[in-house]
C-alpha positions in Angstrom: -125.3 43.7 -113.9 -125.4 40.0 -113.2 -125.1 38.7 -109.3 -121.9 36.5 -109.2 -121.6 33.0 -107.8 -120.8 31.9 -104.6 -118.5 29.7 -103.7 -120.4 26.7 -102.2 -118.6 23.3 -101.9 -120.1 20.8 -99.6 -118.3 20.4 -96.0 -116.4 23.6 -96.7 -116.6 26.3 -92.9 -118.7 29.2 -94.3 -119.0 32.6 -92.0 -122.2 33.6 -93.5 -123.4 37.8 -91.9 -126.7 38.7 -92.6 -127.9 42.6 -92.7 -131.0 44.3 -92.0 -132.3 47.0 -95.0 -130.8 50.7 -94.4 -128.6 49.0 -91.0 -132.0 48.6 -89.6 -133.4 46.1 -87.2 -133.9 42.9 -88.4 -134.7 42.1 -84.4 -137.2 43.6 -82.8 -137.5 41.8 -79.3 -136.9 38.9 -78.4 -140.0 37.0 -79.3 -138.3 37.7 -83.1 -134.5 36.3 -82.4 -136.4 32.8 -80.5 -138.2 32.7 -83.6 -135.3 32.8 -86.4 -133.2 30.9 -83.8 -136.7 28.3 -83.6 -136.6 28.1 -87.6 -132.2 27.6 -87.6 -133.0 24.7 -85.2 -135.6 23.2 -87.4 -133.4 24.0 -90.0 -130.4 22.6 -89.2 -130.9 18.9 -89.2 -133.3 19.8 -92.4 -130.5 20.1 -94.3 -128.1 18.6 -93.0 -125.9 21.8 -91.3 -123.9 22.0 -89.1 -124.0 25.7 -86.8 -120.5 25.9 -84.7 -121.6 29.9 -83.6 -124.2 32.8 -84.3 -124.1 36.2 -82.8 -127.4 38.2 -83.2 -127.6 42.2 -83.1 -130.5 44.2 -83.3 -129.3 45.2 -87.5 -127.3 42.0 -88.3 -126.1 39.0 -87.3 -123.3 36.7 -88.2 -123.4 32.6 -88.3 -120.4 30.3 -89.2 -121.5 26.8 -90.5 -120.5 23.7 -92.0 -122.7 22.2 -94.3 -122.9 18.8 -96.3 -125.4 20.6 -99.6 -125.0 24.3 -100.1 -125.3 26.4 -97.9 -127.9 28.7 -100.5 -130.5 25.9 -99.5 -130.0 27.1 -95.3 -130.0 30.7 -96.4 -132.8 30.4 -98.8 -135.6 28.6 -96.4 -134.5 30.8 -93.9 -134.2 34.4 -94.2 -136.9 34.1 -97.0 -139.4 31.9 -94.2 -138.1 35.1 -91.3 -139.0 37.6 -93.5 -142.7 36.6 -94.5 -143.2 36.4 -90.5 -141.2 39.7 -89.6 -143.3 42.3 -91.9 -146.3 40.1 -91.2 -145.6 40.8 -87.3 -144.5 43.8 -87.5 -146.9 45.5 -91.0 -144.4 45.9 -92.2 -144.7 45.8 -96.7 -141.2 45.7 -98.6 -137.7 44.1 -98.8 -136.1 43.4 -94.9 -132.1 42.3 -95.5 -129.3 44.0 -97.2 -129.0 42.9 -100.7 -127.8 38.8 -100.4 -125.8 37.3 -97.0 -122.2 37.8 -97.4 -120.5 34.6 -97.5 -116.5 34.7 -96.2 -115.0 30.2 -96.2 -113.4 29.4 -93.3 -110.4 27.4 -94.4 -107.6 27.6 -91.6 -107.8 26.2 -88.2 -106.3 29.4 -87.0 -108.8 31.6 -88.3 -111.6 28.6 -87.3 -110.5 29.3 -83.6 -110.5 32.7 -83.9 -113.6 33.5 -85.9 -115.2 31.5 -83.2 -113.6 33.8 -80.4 -115.0 37.1 -82.6 -118.9 36.1 -82.5 -118.8 35.2 -79.4 -116.9 38.2 -78.4 -119.5 40.2 -80.1 -122.1 42.0 -78.1 
């Protein structure tokens, strides 16, 4: 079965969710989270992406992005680089993330405010 294309229009808000494969941790400690944030902070301006909110849990993370181009470019660079770092650091092999990231389009102002509130209160 082929993978369906994502809706990825410039300027659209995306609620992005990433999960560890088999609910495994994708962040084991603050060093992992710091590495991910460093990668994200380098890629946001490079890909002309605004990040309105994020939340990290041990086995998944949520983000709210607005991108002027394709969100897939940002996510591919971010997740591939981080997975290589994580696997080397923790001496593991194989896939880190479960399937592809999940992307939910956010278009309404009320949903936008509620989503930011939700992401910031996850912890």
